[in-house]
ROKEKE-485641 format. One line per field, with one value per residue (C-alpha): y, x, z; residue in three letters. Coordinates in steps of 0.5 Angstrom, whole numbers, plus 500, padded with zeros to 3 digits. Layout:
REM ROKEKE-485641
Y	Y,... .
X	X,... .
Z	Z,... .
res	ala,... .
//
This chain:
REM ROKEKE-485641
Y	644,644,648,645,642,646,642,644,652,650,652,646,649,642,635,630,625,629,623,625,624,620,620,613,608,602,596,589,586,592,591,598,595,599,593,587,591,588,590,584,588,595,601,606,613,616,624,629,625,623,617,621,615,608,604,598,598,599,605,608,607,608,610,603,602,607,603,599,592,590,583,583,586,593,595,601,601,598,600,597,600,597,598,600,602,603,595,591,584,580,583,583,589,592,591,595,600,601,600,602,609,614,614,606,607,612,607,601,606,607,600,598,603,600,593,596,599,593,589,594,598,605,608,606,607,607,606,608,606,612,618,616,615,623,623,618,622,628,625,622,629,633,628,627,619,615,612,610,615,615,616,617,617,620,616,611,614,609,609,610,603,600,596,597,603,602,604,609,616,615,619,619,623,627,633,629,625,632,634,627,628,635,633,628,634,639,634,633,626,624,620,618,611,609,602,601,594,588,583,588,594,600,608,610,613,620,619,615,620,626,622,621,628,632,628,629,637,637,634,627,620,616,608,603,597,593,585,582,583,588,593,593,594,600,604,603,606,612,614,611,611,605,598,595,587,586,579,575,579,578,579,585,588,586,590,596,597,595,601,606,604,602,599,593,593,585,583,576,576,575,568,566,567,565,558,556,552,552,560,562,558,563,568,565,564,559,552,554,560,556,551,556,559,553,551,558,558,551,551,558,559,565,569,567,574,577,572,574,581,581,577,582,587,591,593,589,593,590,590,586,589,589,590,584,578,574,580,584,589,586,580,581,575,571,576,576,568,567,573,569,562,565,568,575,576,572,571,574,580,582,581,586,591,591,594,599,602,599,602,608,609,607,612,618,618,615,621,621,614,606,606,606,612,618,624,620,620,615,610,604,597,592,585,578,574,574,576,577,569,567,571,569,573,579,578,578,586,589,596,601,608,613,620,618,617,610,607,600 .
X	414,406,403,403,396,392,393,401,398,395,398,401,402,404,404,399,404,410,415,423,428,433,440,442,448,445,450,450,451,450,447,448,445,451,452,455,457,457,460,459,460,458,455,450,449,443,442,437,433,439,445,451,456,456,463,466,465,472,472,468,473,471,464,462,460,454,452,445,446,441,443,441,442,441,439,435,428,424,420,414,413,406,401,394,393,385,384,385,388,382,375,373,377,371,366,371,372,364,361,367,365,371,371,372,378,381,381,384,389,391,391,395,400,402,402,407,411,411,414,420,416,418,416,409,408,401,398,391,384,380,384,385,392,393,389,394,400,397,396,403,406,402,403,396,398,404,406,411,413,407,408,401,399,392,387,389,387,383,379,371,369,376,380,378,374,370,377,380,379,375,377,375,379,385,383,380,386,390,384,385,392,392,387,392,397,393,391,399,400,408,407,401,399,395,391,394,391,386,385,386,390,386,387,387,394,391,389,396,400,396,396,404,405,401,404,411,409,408,414,412,414,408,407,403,399,401,401,403,407,403,401,408,411,406,407,414,414,410,414,412,417,416,412,407,407,410,408,410,415,418,426,424,420,426,431,426,425,432,435,430,432,425,424,419,416,414,408,408,405,398,399,404,399,393,396,397,390,390,391,387,381,381,380,374,378,375,378,378,383,387,388,390,395,398,399,402,407,409,410,414,412,407,414,419,419,420,426,429,428,432,437,438,439,433,431,427,423,420,412,407,400,398,391,390,386,391,396,396,401,406,407,414,418,414,415,422,423,419,423,429,426,424,431,429,434,440,440,437,441,439,432,433,436,430,426,432,437,434,427,430,433,426,422,428,430,436,440,437,434,435,442,445,450,452,448,442,435,435,430,433,430,433,431,433,437,441,436,442,443,436,430,425,429,426,420,423,423,425,425,423,425,423,427,430,423,422,416,416 .
Z	330,331,336,343,345,349,356,355,357,363,370,374,381,384,381,384,384,386,387,388,383,387,388,388,387,384,384,380,373,368,361,358,352,348,343,347,353,360,367,371,378,376,379,376,379,378,380,378,374,370,369,371,372,369,371,374,382,383,379,385,390,397,395,393,400,399,393,394,393,388,387,380,373,372,365,361,362,356,351,348,341,340,345,346,353,353,351,357,354,356,353,345,342,338,344,348,343,342,349,354,357,356,364,364,358,363,368,364,361,368,370,364,366,372,369,364,370,374,368,367,361,362,355,352,344,344,337,338,341,339,342,349,349,348,355,358,356,359,366,366,364,368,374,375,375,375,369,364,358,353,346,343,336,338,334,328,321,317,311,312,314,314,318,326,324,330,334,329,326,319,313,306,301,301,304,310,311,312,317,321,321,324,329,332,332,335,341,342,338,337,331,326,325,319,318,311,310,313,308,302,301,304,302,295,292,293,300,302,299,303,310,309,306,312,317,315,313,321,323,325,323,321,322,318,320,314,314,307,302,297,302,306,299,297,304,303,296,299,304,311,317,320,319,324,325,318,314,308,304,297,296,292,298,303,299,298,306,307,302,305,312,315,321,323,330,330,335,336,343,341,337,342,348,344,342,349,350,358,358,352,354,360,356,352,345,341,340,332,333,339,333,328,333,334,327,326,332,330,323,323,315,317,319,314,311,318,319,312,313,320,316,311,316,317,324,328,334,340,341,344,341,348,350,345,348,352,352,358,359,363,357,355,356,351,346,347,347,341,337,339,337,330,329,328,334,335,342,349,349,342,344,350,345,341,347,349,345,338,340,342,335,332,336,335,342,342,344,351,352,351,354,361,359,363,361,359,362,368,366,369,371,376,375,378,375,368,362,357,358,360,357,362,367,364,368,375,375,382,381,376,375,370,370,377,380,383,380,383 .
res	unk,unk,unk,unk,unk,unk,unk,unk,unk,unk,unk,unk,unk,unk,unk,unk,unk,unk,unk,unk,unk,unk,unk,unk,unk,unk,unk,unk,unk,unk,unk,unk,unk,unk,unk,unk,unk,unk,unk,unk,unk,unk,unk,unk,unk,unk,unk,unk,unk,unk,unk,unk,unk,unk,unk,unk,unk,unk,unk,unk,unk,unk,unk,unk,unk,unk,unk,unk,unk,unk,unk,unk,unk,unk,unk,unk,unk,unk,unk,unk,unk,unk,unk,unk,unk,unk,unk,unk,unk,unk,unk,unk,unk,unk,unk,unk,unk,unk,unk,unk,unk,unk,unk,unk,unk,unk,unk,unk,unk,unk,unk,unk,unk,unk,unk,unk,unk,unk,unk,unk,unk,unk,unk,unk,unk,unk,unk,unk,unk,unk,unk,unk,unk,unk,unk,unk,unk,unk,unk,unk,unk,unk,unk,unk,unk,unk,unk,unk,unk,unk,unk,unk,unk,unk,unk,unk,unk,unk,unk,unk,unk,unk,unk,unk,unk,unk,unk,unk,unk,unk,unk,unk,unk,unk,unk,unk,unk,unk,unk,unk,unk,unk,unk,unk,unk,unk,unk,unk,unk,unk,unk,unk,unk,unk,unk,unk,unk,unk,unk,unk,unk,unk,unk,unk,unk,unk,unk,unk,unk,unk,unk,unk,unk,unk,unk,unk,unk,unk,unk,unk,unk,unk,unk,unk,unk,unk,unk,unk,unk,unk,unk,unk,unk,unk,unk,unk,unk,unk,unk,unk,unk,unk,unk,unk,unk,unk,unk,unk,unk,unk,unk,unk,unk,unk,unk,unk,unk,unk,unk,unk,unk,unk,unk,unk,unk,unk,unk,unk,unk,unk,unk,unk,unk,unk,unk,unk,unk,unk,unk,unk,unk,unk,unk,unk,unk,unk,unk,unk,unk,unk,unk,unk,unk,unk,unk,unk,unk,unk,unk,unk,unk,unk,unk,unk,unk,unk,unk,unk,unk,unk,unk,unk,unk,unk,unk,unk,unk,unk,unk,unk,unk,unk,unk,unk,unk,unk,unk,unk,unk,unk,unk,unk,unk,unk,unk,unk,unk,unk,unk,unk,unk,unk,unk,unk,unk,unk,unk,unk,unk,unk,unk,unk,unk,unk,unk,unk,unk,unk,unk,unk,unk,unk,unk,unk,unk,unk,unk,unk,unk,unk,unk,unk,unk,unk,unk,unk,unk,unk,unk,unk,unk,unk,unk,unk,unk,unk,unk,unk,unk,unk,unk,unk,unk,unk,unk,unk,unk,unk,unk,unk,unk,unk,unk,unk,unk,unk,unk,unk .
//
């Protein structure tokens, strides 16, 4: 493994936010997110930051009386596998990236972590706005601020002048690509992200090979912003571990990513949210863009490749691109509802798994997160209603635990 970031060597006497790891029995409907498993009257026991028991209430015998009656549904904490904590979901992305002072970016990240927790998101995979996510990760891990777990890419890597260069680490040439990767690793990155396309493919072959090789040489996964067929095929052939957004794909490309078992994290929320005129106008989205979004959402043609990919068995993970205009960090239900409507997820429970057990596997954390199972970390949420039947109920979060600590 790479050398730990410098802040890992700091002596921490006591966290600023030293929340207790509660010993609790939570009673309600239980969704373990292990396949279709449901327990209509179950109890989940939390102790020392872990789940120590999950079963029917009757299996707990006389201890049933000690259980907290949630009156809702208990399920694993959610992953947002494509987020940008330092963007506020309100203002222009380039303007924030260029003009926000680092202190303002820190405040935005803190506020967005709170919004995430209130939405039941216990793990955020932050895919970059400069390297602000590395500091959000440090603040959470050192107990400076109460937030979800942060999986950080550091700064996304882009060719000089490439797509969203104003928010990324620019690099040119194979050696500079390797340096850019090493800088993110030095900062404590959990993964590397590259911006592989905008209207055209980006990076030379030598640059793309170098950035992927250097990432893997450092023991990290690499994900690629890739939004149309030729770039998706190209990054898959070169060996990325995940694709962000996705787009149109030929049968040949779908077969390739299926054979290589490369997941796609879809991000429908910007289009879905910006297609709602009354909402979009509050964020100063221009009329032409609202109309464009409405056409895209109504026709579904733009998403046909992703539907075919899902039908081919390619893993589809949940991400909202939160921080994009009109997509604040508590937007969850609209993304899931559109996944179901489009057909990339077969039903509400399938959509929930895309943000729990499936997301944990995409992020290589499925041995300790993503399920309600004994021995797993106690990242648990309680929601009103039955989100496995009515996906809108996922917005009704009552309680959020991260590692057994009650955050909401």
